[in-house]
ROBA-456043 format. One record per atom (N, C-alpha, C): residue in one letter; x, y, z. Coordinates in steps of 0.02 Angstrom, whole numbers, plus 50000, padded with zeros to 5 digits. Layout:
<sites>
AXYZ ...
</sites>
This chain:
<sites>
X517595240950755 X518165238550716 X518735236550762 X519145231650742 X519695229350785 X520265234450786 X520715233650833 X521305238050834 X521695237550768 X522035242850750 X522405242950687 X522945237650684 X523225235650742 X523795231050740 X523605224050718 X522955222550710 X522755216050681 X522965215650608 X522985221450575 X523185221650505 X523935223150500 X524315218250477 X525025219350465 X525105223050399 X525595227450394 X525685231350333 X525795226950272 X525515229050216 X525595225450153 X526215227950116 X526575223350086 X527135225350043 X526865227349975 X527315229949933 X527105231849866 X526815225849829 X526255226949795 X525935221849754 X525715215749794 X525515216849855 X525315211449899 X524585212549920 X524215207049930 X523525207349954 X523445202450012 X522915203250050 X522735198550103 X522195193850077 X522205187650101 X521675182850088 X521435180350156 X520775179650163 X520485177050226 X520465169450223 X520735166350274 X520715159050281 X520175157450332 X519625154450308 X519045153150351 X519075145850375 X519095145050440 X519145138250468 X518505134350453 X518595127850443 X518025123450431 X517615122550495 X516995120350487 X516555119550544 X516075113750532 X515825110950586 X515375105150579 X514645107250567 X514475113550584 X513785115850574 X513785123450565 X513235125950538 X513175133150528 X513125136950594 X512945133450647 X512855136750712 X513515138750744 X514065135550723 X514715137250753 X514935144150733 X515295147550778 X515575154150762 X516055153650703 X516125159150668 X516585159550611 X517265161850636 X517795157850623 X518475159650641 X518895160250578 X519295165450575 X519705166350515 X520365169650531 X520835168950483 X521495171950488 X521635175450422 X522085180250424 X522285183850363 X522985181750342 X523055179850279 X523715178150253 X523875182950196 X524525184150185 X524745188650133 X524995184650073 X524785186850012 X525015183549951 X525155188949899 X525525187149848 X525655191849794 X525025192749751 X524905198849731 X524325200249689 X524365196549623 X524985195249599 X525075192049534 X525105184449538 X525065181749599 X525095174449605 X524455171449575 X524515165149551 X523925161849524 X523405161349579 X522795162749563 X522265163349614 X522025156749639 X522235154849700 X521975148849732 X521485150949787 X521025155449768 X520555158149817 X519905160049780 X519385160649819 X518755163349794 X518715170749813 X518275174349780 X518135181349798 X517395181849814 X517235185249869 X516535185949888 X516245192349857 X515675191549825 X515305197249798 X514635197549835 X514515202949871 X513925203349914 X513755210649927 X513185211949956 X512975218749974 X513115219850048 X513455225250064 X513595226750134 X512965227650174 X512445230450143 X511825231750179 X511805238850205 X511235240950236 X511175247850260 X511675249350315 X511845255750321 X512375257950367 X512225255850439 X511585255950458 X511425254250528 X511535246950544 X511655242750493 X511765235550505 X512495233450492 X512935238350484 X513625236750465 X513985232550517 X513835233550581 X514185229950634 X513725225150671 X513195222850639 X512725218250672 X512945210950670 X513445209450628 X513715202750625 X514355202150666 X514575195950679 X515175194950719 X515545188750696 X516205189450685 X516635183750672 X517245184550718 X517675179550717 X518305179950756 X518885180250707 X519235185950710 X519805187250666 X520435186850708 X520875182050691 X521485180850730 X521315179950804 X520745176550817 X520535175050885 X520195180650921 X520115186450888 X519815192350920 X519125193650891 X518625195050932 X517955196750905 X518005202650857 X517695201750801 X517755206850747 X517055208150719 X516775214150731 X516105215650704 X516125216350628 X515655213250595 X515595213650522 X514855214650505 X514705215250441 X514005215750422 X513665208950434 X513035209150448 X512655202950457 X512665198850392 X512665202250336 X512685198750272 X513325194650264 X513895197650283 X514525193950276 X514535187950323 X514315188850384 X514325183250431 X513905177450405 X513305178850380 X512875173550354 X513195170150293 X513515174150250 X513835171250191 X514385166450211 X514805168450260 X515365164150280 X515115157950316 X514575158450353 X514295152450385 X514075147350332 X513805149850276 X513565145450223 X514125142750179 X514625147050165 X515125145250115 X515715141250143 X515845141850208 X516445138450235 X516375130850228 X516945127550230 X516975120250219 X516775116450281 X516625110050271 X516445105750327 X517065103550364 X516975101050426 X517525098650467 X517935093550428 X518595094050437 X519095089750405 X519245091750333 X518855096450305 X519025099050239 X519535104750248 X519885106350193 X520355111850196 X519985118450209 X520305123250240 X519985129750252 X519785133050186 X519285137250191 X519075141250133 X519525147350127 X519825148250070 X520225154250056 X519805158950013 X519695164850039 X519225169450006 X519445176650016 X519375180749964 X519525187949970 X518865191649980 X518845195850031 X518245199650048 X518465206850060 X518165211550025 X518395218450028 X518415221250099 X517865220550136 X517815223550202 X518275220250253 X518515214150238 X518935210450285 X519665210650266 X519815210350201 X520505209850178 X520835216550165 X520445221950168 X520715228750164 X520605232050232 X521115235150258 X521035238850321 X520625245150306 X519995244950325 X519535250350306 X519685256850343 X520105256550394 X520285262650431 X520915265950404 X521235262850355 X521855265550327 X521705267950256 X521585274450248 X521395277150183 X521935276050130 X522565276550151 X523105275650102 X523105268450075 X523025263650120 X523005256750098 X522375255550055 X521825258350077 X521195257350040 X521245259949969 X521535265849961 X521625268649894 X522045264049850 X522575261449878 X523035257049841 X522695250449822 X522335247449869 X522025240949857 X521435241449809 X521045246849813 X520475247649770 X520685247949697 X521255250949683 X521505251349614 X521625244449584 X521775239549627 X521935232849601 X521385227849607 X520785229949625 X520235225149635 X520055221449571 X520125224749514 X519965221449451 X520375214949444 X521025215449459 X521455209649454 X521275204249504 X521095206249565 X520905201449617 X520315197149594 X519815200249565 X519225196449543 X519365192449479 X519805194949436 X519975191249376 X520365184849392 X520785185049444 X521215179349460 X520885174249506 X520315176049536 X519975171349581 X519725165249544 X519765159349576 X519515153249545 X518755153649538 X518435157349583 X517705158249579 X517515164749614 X517065168449584 X516745174049619 X516095171249649 X516075171149715 X515505168249751 X515005173749765 X514445173449731 X513935178649735 X513435176849790 X513415180749842 X512955179449898 X512385184449893 X511785181849880 X511205186249869 X510865188349933 X511085185649989 X510775187650052 X510355181950081 X510085182950141 X509725177650176 X509065175850141 X508815169950155 X508195167650124 X507605171950143 X507625174850203 X507055178750227 X507105186150211 X507525187950161 X507615195050144 X506965198250124 X506545194750087 X505895197350067 X505395191650068 X504745193350075 X504225188150076 X504245183950013 X504135177450022 X504075172749966 X504715172149925 X505295173449956 X505925172649920 X506025165449897 X505805160649937 X505865153649917 X505465152149854 X504875155349849 X504465154449789 X504855157049728 X505175162649736 X505555165649681 X506125161049661 X506495158449710 X507065154149694 X506835147749660 X506275144949682 X506015138849650 X505825140249577 X505525146149565 X505355147949497 X505985148949454 X506495151949483 X507125152849447 X507425146049427 X507415141349474 X507685134649460 X507285131249404 X506625132049406 X506205129049355 X506345132149286 X506405138749285 X506545142149221 X507255140649197 X507715139649244 X508405137849226 X508425131349187 X508025126549207 X508025120049175 X507525119649117 X507155125049106 X506655125149051 X507005126848986 X506845123648930 X507135125448865 X506975132648847 X507425135848810 X507295142648786 X506865142148723 X506235140748734 X505765139648679 X505085142048704 X504745146048665 X504155149648689 X503585144948710 X503515139248677 X502985134548698 X503125131748767 X503755130148780 X503935127548847 X503845132948899 X504035139148883 X503955144648931 X503225146148944 X502805145748892 X502095147448900 X501745142848949 X501995136648956 X501695132049004 X501835134149076 X502345138149085 X502535140449152 X502295147549167 X502075151049116 X501825157849125 X501065157549122 X500765156249179 X500045155349185 X499765160149237 X499135162349230 X498845167249277 X498875164949350 X498795158349362 X498795155949431 X499495156249463 X500005157949425 X500685158449452 X500895165649463 X500405170049465 X500555177149473 X500945178549537 X500775175049591 X501125176149655 X501865174449649 X502025169149611 X502725167249603 X503115172549562 X502795175149510 X503135180249470 X503205186749508 X502705188449549 X502775194349592 X503355193549640 X503435187449666 X503995186049711 X504665186549674 X504675184449611 X505285184949571 X505465192249557 X504955196349544 X505075203449533 X505405206549594 X505155204849654 X505455207349717 X506155204449726 X506245198249707 X506905194949713 X507425198749672 X507235201049613 X507685204749570 X507825211849595 X507475213849649 X507605220349679 X508035219749741 X508305213949754 X508725213049813 X509305217949813 X509535219649874 X510065224649881 X510675223049838 X510815216649830 X511425214649794 X511455217949725 X510885218049690 X510875220449621 X510915228149617 X510915231449674 X510935238749676 X511595241349704 X512095237149712 X512725239249742 X513225240749686 X513545246549689 X513975248749634 X514575244049625 X514875241549679 X515475237349672 X515325230849637 X514705228549641 X514535222149610 X514635222149535 X514545227949503 X514635228449431 X515335226049411 X515845228549446 X516535226549432 X516645219249450 X516385217049506 X516515210349530 X516245205049482 X515645206249456 X515345201449409 X515685201949341 X515825208049319 X516115208949252 X516795205549246 X517185205549301 X517865202949298 X517915195449314 X517365192449333 X517375185349353 X517515180749295 X517985176149304 X518095170849255 X517555165449263 X517385164049326 X516845159549343 X516465162549401 X515795162549398 X515395165349452 X514825160549469 X514705159849534 X514165155549559 X513725159449606 X513075158749597 X512585162149639 X512385157549696 X512435159949758 X512245156049817 X511625159049849 X511135154749861 X510525156749895 X510385151449949 X510485153350012 X510425148350064 X510935142850054 X510705136750053 X511155131050042 X511155128749969 X510815132449927 X510755130649856 X511195135349815 X511305133549752 X511725137749709 X511525136749636 X511775141249594 X511635141149522 X512195144949488 X512435142649430 X512935146649394 X512655153549377 X513075158649381 X512855165349362 X512605165449290 X512935161749247 X512715161449177 X512015158549172 X511835154149218 X511155151349219 X510645156549237 X510815160849286 X510355166149306 X510265171149249 X510815172749214 X510765177149156 X510335173949102 X510405167349093 X510005163749044 X509265164049059 X509085163749123 X508375164449143 X508115171249121 X508515176449130 X508305183249109 X508205183549034 X508635180148996 X508555180048923 X507895176548904 X507725171248939 X507095167748925 X506495172148941 X506535175848996 X505995180349014 X505915185848962 X506485188348936 X506455193448883 X506115190748821 X506255184448804 X505925181248747 X505165181148756 X504945180348819 X504235179548834 X503925186048858 X504225191748842 X503985198248868 X503245199448852 X503055198348789 X502365199748769 X501875195248807 X502065188948816 X501645184248852 X501585186248926 X502145188248956 X502125190449025 X501695196649034 X501745201248987 X501335207348992 X500595205648988 X500415200948945 X499715199348935 X499435195148993 X499825190449018 X499565185649067 X499665187749139 X500245190749155 X500425192149225 X500405199549242 X500665203749198 X500805210849216 X500375215749176 X499775213749154 X499375218149111 X499215224849143 X499175225149209 X499025231549243 X499605233849288 X500195230849278 X500785232749319 X501395233649274 X501395238749231 X501945239549184 X502615240849217 X502625244449273 X503265245749307 X503555239349336 X503115234849359 X503355228449384 X503655224249329 X503345224449270 X503625220849213 X504295223949193 X504325230549193 X504955233949177 X505495231949227 X505305231549291 X505785229549343 X506025222449331 X505585217949310 X505785211149296 X506255210849236 X506095214649184 X506485214549122 X507175217749131 X507225222749174 X507855226449181 X508185225449249 X507865221549293 X508145220449360 X508585214349363 X508785212549425 X509205206649434 X509845207249395 X510055201949360 X510685202049322 X510705207549269 X510125209549242 X510125214749191 X510355221449219 X510305222349286 X510545228449316 X511305228849316 X511635223249302 X512355223049309 X512725222649243 X512365223749187 X512725224249124 X513185230349128 X513755230049094 X514225235649098 X513905242149076 X513655242249015 X513275248048991 X512735245248944 X512265249548926 X511735247348882 X511995245748812 X512565248648794 X512855247548728 X513365241748728 X513615239848788 X514145234948792 X513855227948801 X513845224048747 X513565217348750 X514105211948757 X514735213748745 X515265208848749 X515505207948820 X515785202148837 X516095201448904 X516645206548913 X516765208248976 X517275213348990 X517975210748973 X518365215148945 X519085213948937 X519435220548940 X520095220348951 X520475226548956 X520415230748892 X520345227448836 X520355230948772 X519675234048754 X519125231448783 X518475234248765 X518135237748824 X518535240248871 X518255243648929 X517855249848907 X517255250748935 X516835256448915 X517105263048943 X516925268648912 X517105275248941 X516795276049010 X517115279949051 X516875281049120 X516175284049120 X516035288949076 X515385292049075 X514835287049059 X514965282349013 X514455277248997 X514305273049059 X514825271049095 X514725267049155 X514345270949209 X514545277149220 X514215281249270 X513485282449253 X513335283649191 X512645284949170 X512215278649178 X512495272949160 X512125266749164 X511965264949236 X512425266449282 X512355264049351 X512225269749401 X511885274949377 X511715280549421 X511275278349479 X510865273249468 X510385271149520 X510695266749574 X511325264649564 X511645260349614 X511815264149678 X511875260549732 X512055263549795 X512755261349817 X513035264949864 X513685263149893 X513705265749964 X514075262150007 X514145264350076 X514535270850080 X515075271250042 X515475277450038 X515295281049974 X515145287549979 X514915291349921 X515435291749866 X516075291749885 X516615291749834 X516545285849786 X516285280249812 X516295274049774 X515795274049716 X515345278949712 X514935279349652 X515375280449591 X515955283449601 X516455284249547 X517005279049553 X517305278549612 X517875274049621 X517705266749609 X517075264849620 X516875257949612 X516875255449541 X516905260049492 X516895257949422 X517465260849380 X517865265249409 X518435267949371 X518885262349346 X518985257249389 X519465251949373 X519275247749313 X518635247749293 X518435243849234 X518235248449176 X518435254749181 X518295259549128 X518905260649084 X518795263449026 X519355265148982 X519765270849011 X519535274049065 X519875279749095 X520325277749154 X520395271249167 X520735269049228 X521455271549234 X521795272349177 X522495274449179 X522585282049178 X522045285749164 X522105292949158 X521725296749212 X521305293249249 X520865296649298 X521265299749355 X521815296649373 X522205299049430 X522085294849492 X522355297049548 X522305293249610 X521585292849635 X521425287149664 X520785286349700 X520915288549772 X520715294449788 X520915297649851 X520315298149898 X520285293749949 X519735293949997 X519815299750046 X520385302950046 X520475308850088 X520185315050056 X520015314749993 X519715320249957 X518965320449972 X518675326249978 X517965326749992 X517555323949935 X516925322149949 X516485319749897 X516385325149844 X516315331349867 X516225336849820 X516815337349772 X517425337249799 X518015337749756 X518095331649711 X517865325849735 X517885319849693 X517445320649632 X516845323249642 X516375324149586 X516615329649539 X516915335049565 X517185340249523 X517755337349481 X518195333649513 X518755330449477 X518495325949422 X517975322049437 X517695317449388 X517425321149327 X517045326549340 X516765330349284 X517315333449241 X517815336349273 X518355339449234 X518715334049194 X518855328349224 X519215323049189 X518835320949126 X518185319749133 X517785317349077 X517755322649021 X517655328949040 X517625334248989 X518295334848953 X518845334648991 X519505335448961 X519685329648915 X519515323648937 X519705317748897 X519265316948835 X518615318048843 X518155316648787 X518065322648740 X518275328648762 X518145334848724 X517405335648710 X517005333248757 X516275333548752 X515995336248818 X515425339648814 X515105342448874 X514475338548894 X514385332648866 X513775328848882 X513705327448957 X514265326748993 X514235325049064 X513885330549104 X513885336749082 X513575342049121 X512815341649119 X512545337449074 X511815336849068 X511525331549113 X511935327849148 X511685322449192 X511345325449252 X510745323249267 X510375325549325 X510165319449366 X510345319449430 X510215313649472 X509755315149531 X509835320849563 X509455322349624 X509115329149619 X508635330249664 X508255336449664 X508565341849709 X509065339949747 X509375344649792 X510105345749770 X510475349449810 X511195350349796 X511555349649862 X511545343549888 X511815342149954 X512545344149962 X512935343349909 X513655344549912 X513855351549888 X513355355849875 X513495362649850 X513945362549789 X513785358249742 X514175357449681 X514045363249633 X514545365049592 X514415369649537 X513865366649493 X513485370949459 X512895368549422 X513085363949365 X513705364149342 X513915359949285 X514195353149307 X514225351849372 X514515345649397 X513965340749417 X513995334649391 X513495329549406 X513595326849477 X513035325649511 X513035322349577 X512865315049564 X513345310549577 X513245303449560 X512945299449617 X512885302349676 X512615298749733 X511865297549724 X511645291649743 X510925290049738 X510605291149807 X510175296149811 X509815297349873 X509095295249865 X508745294449921 X508085291349918 X507525296449922 X507625302249892 X507085307049886 X506695305449822 X506055303649829 X505655301249773 X506035295649736 X506225290249772 X506655285249741 X506335281249685 X505665281249682 X505335277249630 X505325280749562 X505475287249562 X505405291049500 X506025295149488 X506475292649448 X507085296249431 X506975300249366 X507365305349358 X507325309349297 X507635305449239 X507265304549185 X507515300949126 X507825306149079 X508475305649069 X508835310549029 X508795309348955 X508965314348916 X508965313848844 X509515309048819 X510015307948861 X510565303448841 X510315296448826 X509765294448858 X509525287548851 X509055286648791 X508915292048755 X508415291548701 X508725289048636 X508295286248594 X508495284348527 X508015287548477 X508255289848419 X508965289648399 X509375294648440 X510025293848439 X510465298248477 X510425305448450 X510445310248496 X510415317248476 X511125319848464 X511155325248424 X511815328048405 X511725335448391 X511515339148442 X511335346248433 X511925350548411 X512535348648433 X513115352948417 X513505350448356 X513205345848318 X513535343348257 X514205340148271 X514705341748231 X515365338648238 X515835342748280 X515585347948314 X516015352348353 X516295348748414 X516855351148439 X517135348548501 X517125354048553 X517125352048616 X517075356848671 X517675361648671 X517525367948679 X518035373248686 X517955376048756 X518365373448803 X518245374948874 X518895376848910 X518805379848968 X519345381049015 X519055380749085 X519495379849134 X519275379349204 X519645384549245 X519305387449293 X519615392649334 X519355392149406 X519645396349449 X519455396649520 X519465389649551 X520055386549544 X520165379849573 X519655374749547 X519535375149482 X519085370549446 X518355371349465 X518175376849497 X517475377849515 X517065380949458 X517405384249411 X517065387749357 X517255384649291 X516745383049251 X516845380549184 X516675386149134 X517145387749091 X517005392549038 X516965388748972 X516395389248939 X516275385248879 X516035389648822 X516245388048761 X516025391748702 X515375388948676 X514955393448650 X514325391448621 X513955397548597 X513295396948588 X512915402648565 X512195402248591 X511905408048604 X511205408448624 X510775407348562 X510345402248565 X509915400648509 X509235403948516 X508985404348578 X508305406748587 X508205408648661 X507615411448676 X507445413448744 X506755410548761 X506685407948822 X506035405348844 X505565411048859 X504965410848829 X504475416148839 X503865413848879 X503705407448877 X503125404848915 X503295397848941 X503005396148998 X503115389549027 X502455386449048 X502405379849043 X501815376249067 X501925374149139 X501415371249169 X501515368149235 X501935361949226 X502335360149277 X502745354149272 X502355347949294 X502615342149276 X502365335849304 X502875333149353 X502655331849413 X503085328549462 X502705322549489 X502945316549473 X502585310449490 X502725308549563 X502205308449604 X502275306649674 X501995299749689 X501455297949656 X501075292049676 X501265285749640 X500855280449649 X500985273949617 X500825274149543 X501075269049508 X500985268849436 X500255268149416 X499845265249459 X499145264149442 X498735270549444 X498995275849473 X498645282249478 X498795286349416 X498385285549364 X498525288849300 X498235295849295 X497785297649340 X497425303949333 X497885310149336 X498365310549384 X498805316549384 X499175317549318 X499405312049288 X499765312649224 X499295315049169 X498685312349168 X498205314449117 X498015321749125 X497955324049187 X497785331049199 X498345335649174 X498975333849188 X499535337949164 X499585337549088 X499475331549061 X499475330848988 X498965335648957 X498375335948987 X497855340548962 X498095347748964 X498425349649020 X498665356549026 X499225357948976 X499645352848962 X500175353648912 X499885354448842 X499365350548828 X499045351148763 X498735358148754 X498425360548808 X498135367248806 X498685372448795 X499235371748830 X499815376248823 X500055376148750 X500095370248722 X500335369448653 X499865372848604 X499215371748611 X498745374748563 X498715382248571 X498815384748631 X498805392048642 X499405395448611 X499995392248614 X500615395648594 X500895393348527 X500695387348505 X500965384748441 X500405383948391 X499845381148412 X499285379848368 X499235372548349 X498625369848345 X498535362648336 X498395360748263 X498795363348217 X498735361148148 X499015354048142 X498865350648086 X499115343848076 X499875343648078 X500185348748049 X500925349048047 X501195349948118 X500865354348157 X501095355548225 X500975349648271 X500455345648256 X500295339848297 X500895335148302 X501255334348247 X501845329948248 X502375332748295 X502425339448300 X502905342548346 X502715340848418 X502085341448434 X501865340048503 X501985332748522 X501815328148478 X501875321148496 X502605318948502 X503065322548471 X503775321248483 X504015324448547 X503785330648560 X504085334748612 X503845332848682 X503215330848690 X502955329948759 X503275324048796 X503655319848760 X504045314648793 X504785315248777 X505005321148755 X505715322248744 X506005318948682 X505605318448629 X505875316048566 X505795308648554 X505725304748607 X505655297448599 X505215294948656 X504775290248639 X504305287948690 X504655284648749 X505165280948734 X505495277248788 X506225276248773 X506635275048825 X507345273448813 X507405267248770 X507985266548739 X508085261248689 X507985254348719 X508145253448783 X508115246648811 X507405244348824 X506905248648818 X506215246348829 X505755248548772 X506035250848717 X505625253148661 X505155247748636 X505345241448645 X504935236048622 X504245235848653 X504155239048710 X503505239148742 X503015243748705 X503255248748669 X502815253748640 X503045255348569 X502905250848523 X503125251848454 X502585255148411 X502005256548441 X501455259248402 X501625266148373 X501275267948321 X501345274548291 X501195279848343 X501555285448340 X501465290748390 X500755293548388 X500455293848330 X499775296348325 X499295291948364 X499405285448362 X498975280848399 X499055282048474 X499655283748496 X499755285148568 X499355291148589 X499355296448548 X498955302348564 X498215300648565 X497995296548518 X497305294448517 X497115290948582 X497565286848607 X497435283348670 X497385288448727 X497835293248728 X497805298448780 X497145302148778 X496945304348718 X496325308148711 X495725303948732 X495735297548714 X495185293048732 X495135292248808 X495715291648840 X495715291048913 X495435297248946 X495615303048921 X495355309248951 X494605309548942 X494355307548884 X493635307248873 X493295302948926 X493605297148938 X493275292148981 X493375293549055 X493985295849075 X494155296449145 X494095303549172 X494155308649128 X494125315549151 X493635319549108 X493015317449106 X492535320949062 X492415328249080 X492555330049143 X492445337049163 X492925341849127 X493455339249097 X493915343549060 X493655345048990 X493145341448969 X492905342048900 X492305346848899 X492425352948879 X491885357748869 X491995361248802 X491565365948788 X491605369048722 X492255372748709 X492615374448764 X493255377948756 X493855373248758 X493725366848771 X494275362048778 X494625360948712 X495295361248711 X495665359948650 X495755352448636 X495555348148683 X495625340948672 X495125338748619 X495355335548565 X494875333148514 X494395328148545 X493745329248535 X493245324548560 X493165319148507 X493395313248523 X493435307948473 X492755304548464 X492595302748404 X491975299248390 X492085291748397 X491555288048395 X491615280748401 X492035277848345 X492045281248289 X492415278648231 X493165278948241 X493405284248276 X494135284848282 X494375284348354 X493925283348402 X494135282348471 X494445275448479 X494925274948524 X495255268448534 X494755263548564 X494815257348545 X494375252048570 X494425251348645 X493855250848680 X493845250548753 X494265244748779 X494235239148744 X494615233348767 X495365234648764 X495585238048711 X496295239848706 X496485244648761 X496045249448775 X496195254348828 X496275250848895 X495825246348910 X495855243048975 X496495239048983 X496735236148930 X497345232148933 X497975236448936 X497945242448906 X498575246048896 X498605252948928 X498055255248959 X498065262148983 X498585263249037 X498645258649084 X499135259549138 X499845259449111 X499975254649066 X500655254149038 X500825260448999 X500355262848958 X500505268548916 X500605274948956 X500145276349002 X500185282549040 X500785282449088 X500905276849121 X501475276649167 X502135277149129 X502155274249068 X502755274949027 X502875282249010 X502355285748988 X502425292848972 X502605296849034 X502305295149091 X502425298949153 X503155298849173 X503485293149164 X504185292549183 X504625297149140 X504405298449078 X504785303049035 X504605310349049 X503975311549068 X503735318349082 X503935320749151 X504125316049195 X504275317649264 X504815322949271 X504675327949314 X505145333449328 X505295337649267 X504815337949220 X504895341949158 X504295346549150 X504375351349105 X503815355649085 X503925357549011 X503385359448978 X503435362048910 X503605369548914 X503975371948865 X504125379048859 X504025381348787 X503895387748781 X503825390848715 X504365396248710 X504645397348651 X505205402048643 X505025408048600 X505465412948598 X505365418848557 X505275416948483 X505615411648462 X505565409448392 X504975404848380 X504515404448430 X503905400448424 X504065392948418 X504585390848452 X504755383648455 X504515380648520 X504385374148519 X504155370548578 X504735366648608 X504805366948674 X505345363448707 X505105359248765 X505505354348783 X505375349648838 X505935350848888 X505805354648941 X506325357548982 X506295355149054 X506835356149093 X506815354549165 X506265358649199 X505985355949253 X505455359549287 X505695366249317 X506355367049327 X506615373349355 X506675378849302 X506565377249239 X506615382249185 X506115387749197 X506315394049181 X505885399849193 X505885404449133 X505385408749131 X505355413749078 X505985418149081 X506285419449024 X506895423349020 X507535419349016 X507495412849035 X508085408549029 X508285407848955 X508935406948943 X509185406348875 X509255399048855 X509075397648793 X509185391048763 X509835391448724 X510335387648747 X511015388348722 X511265381848692 X511615382348637 X511975376548609 X512705377648624 X512995373148665 X513705373348681 X514095368748634 X514655371048610 X515065366848566 X515265360548603 X515195354848569 X515385348548599 X514865345748647 X514245348048642 X513715345448685 X513145343048641 X512955336848647 X512445333948603 X511745336348619 X511655339948674 X510995342148695 X510995349748707 X510505353348681 X510445360448700 X510355360848776 X510525366548805 X510455367448877 X510095373948893 X509805374248952 X509495380348977 X509995383549025 X510195389849011 X510645393549053 X510285399749080 X510445401649141 X510155407549173 X510715412249193 X510665418549172 X511175423449189 X511045426349258 X511555426049301 X511495428549370 X512135432449386 X512055439049397 X512615443249418 X513225442549373 X513125442349309 X513675442249262 X513965435449246 X513715430149278 X513925423349260 X513305419249245 X513405412849229 X512845408649208 X512765402649254 X512145400649263 X511985394549300 X511655389649252 X511875383349254 X511575378249212 X510945375649244 X510375376149209 X509745373549234 X509655366249213 X509885364549154 X509845357649131 X509775357249055 X509755351049031 X509675349848959 X508955351248938 X508855352248873 X508195353548847 X508125350348778 X507545347448765 X507375345048698 X507015350648663 X507285353048607 X506975358248566 X506855355348497 X506235354248481 X506085351148417 X506345355348359 X506735352148317 X506995355548258 X507725357548262 X508045356548322 X508765358248325 X509175352748357 X508905346748361 X509245341348397 X509765337748356 X509815339348292 X510275335748248 X510745340448210 X510955345748243 X511455350148214 X511185355948174 X510505356748171 X510225362048129 X510445369048153 X510465369948220 X510655376448247 X511395377948233 X511815372748238 X512535373648226 X512655375448153 X512255372648108 X512315374548037 X512185382048028 X511695384648066 X511535391748061 X512095396048091 X512425393448143 X513005396948171 X513545397648118 X513685392248084 X514215392348032 X514015396847973 X513365397847964 X513135402247911 X513125409547933 X513325410847995 X513375417648020 X512735420448049 X512245416148061 X511605418548087 X511605419248164 X512105416248196 X512165416848269 X512875418948286 X512955421348347 X513605423948369 X513885419448424 X514475416948413 X514795412748464 X515055417048522 X514995414548583 X515235418148641 X515465413248695 X515765415748748 X515995411648804 X515495412348861 X515325406648892 X514875406548949 X515255404249011 X515295408549060 X515625406949123 X515105403849169 X515135397149176 X514605393449212 X514855391649282 X514495393949333 X514665392649403 X514255386849430 
</sites>
């Protein structure tokens, strides 16, 4: 990084703009100067939206700032070489976060980050740089397909002419294209949401951002055709195509309108939607979206001098206090506790331990759950906000646990999931019983109440009984050694077994879909003979607790006179306020839980 004196102090409500000198060719070095303008001035500048890239490449690029060599990310250098004007044209005026903010001055950074929403709103254009052409194999194939789909009418007959088996390589390239680093950067959410006009740049070519979004809409229209022709044995790749690229940058799953100050989503909705995004600075998993949330005026200072741990504790307390809800304590992101957080505080950082398989929370299921009815959180904080004391009641106790499912391998490897499914079914028949009435309980519970999150439910609209039939048929065909006279798996006859052709087309999609919901979970049985879908860390003796103001029951463990939160739990029969009704009828006793 350059000496600090390159950056002149900013006055109140002032920002820097980078003035990029014109050049006759891309091979010339990039030269730029920093000018100061009022934040409220009409925007005669562009704003760059790009991915910084991995930490080890942060200083691999080089430009000249005020005549001095200045290390930057390779991505930024390539973007400026492409975007700058030709010789004799006026210089390019552009705002770039890593260049226009003194990254070594935490006080300035905190102040400037708070105003980034306005910077992107006032820019004449948000210039979206997706990265170099050689970022992934066959990127050019993907871009050519995007251009073709951009100009194709949004009409299924026109799309079907372009979705052909011989074009599988192009669609595979497009799937990888939608996984580019750009779409996984937390700051990009704000930059795109606030843009009045946005243009996507790829090499020397470009496309309106609205055009790229339109391509995704066309692909969504052709989902069934794509599944049948291109992705029949790659359901996760189809899911990546349907939810990747521009779809990764929607504000929230519920927010369909363009961003405005008046319809800003709650911070928890934004955090939950973008848990998978990455950031160079861990604070930015929160700070990168506070400015476009409904909490922007109440969250408090964005303090980079505060530890990541304290930032996450502050975030959890703020959300609980403002919403009077405890739903935020149920968020689970990682398998470790790198920051030694209290058990009730969510870790928003995305780490790459088992990165292909994230825990799918109950928050994403439909219909929405409401275990605590209309109650509001009754909480207090102590010991410098490290301890949460919350009111609620013990509903039940875990008496038996099944083996957990932890997905390690590729989506095409269905056998581990089928084996665990078989053990879960055995657990269920041993502790609950496989009557027709109980069967409905199992088929709801083994995937946490809903087969899939709301945004992909269209892939699996079949009756739940048919799904179980498919599972049983697969076990018959692929794991016959599990079928003996003591096996609880129904041995299906030719009359009710699923058709082989249907199985071949759908087995991978069905099992991998279920596996993503079963991942890092186990079935449990309770003293009241209820079946639950619990975190894999749940153990015999743990309490099933309904906390006031929490839409999901939780598993709590008593340790030395206080409680540790293990995680949320789906308990069939109490997800819609039934347990809270019994509390009001005097059947349960309300108490305070001191959660560390």
